[in-house]
Steps between C-alpha positions, in 0.01 A plus 500: 500500500137539612338812368154654448442780252179698463404690186198650331436804715432843360270798486136427424182705520216414736307203372798369307680167523851369545653156523793456732746214460717330758771295335712261699851370447680244710185322616172364369214731588223241492656326800421797725217729597562838342361825632467851366539789743485873441627803685361848446693811607477547876313174551590155618552218255176306452420161356303510176472145366632150550510185292574170669740244365304183556155570360548854359237634739496878486417759765466876478485805719148641522618821337592323175257208493312475169749736336833318529584146391813308594611211280808301413657371179715204598661476156626858533572468873304820548214620717273777377276759660230619263362831627179645361300812576802660664436788735725770652510307827673216316805721449793322664814301444400138443719213616483125458632276771529138605628319805740208498533354849558809714632729229285746307605589147388836361532659162608860448144620440320670213325837524132533416363853480135592452458879502201646679 
């Protein structure tokens, strides 16, 4: 069964750091581009970062560039999102996702809270 599971969220003060994990079962993550999205209360889901399968090229939303880093560990079949200098506007549920043919797989999400 194909499954994505995020972990690593929590409560952190402004300026703090967290590392989110996206663990896969049922498929090999390094065969696919993997994206992180986030959704804040009352807002639409937005793309945060992406890592390609072929050359591991990474892209980021302007709002997180230079603060967040996406990476993968093929041996652990896991993609990470390292988040530094977190700010209240980063508060959201964070999801990892990948697309296989026309189907999008999503994890259940992990909550990140940065109090103002």
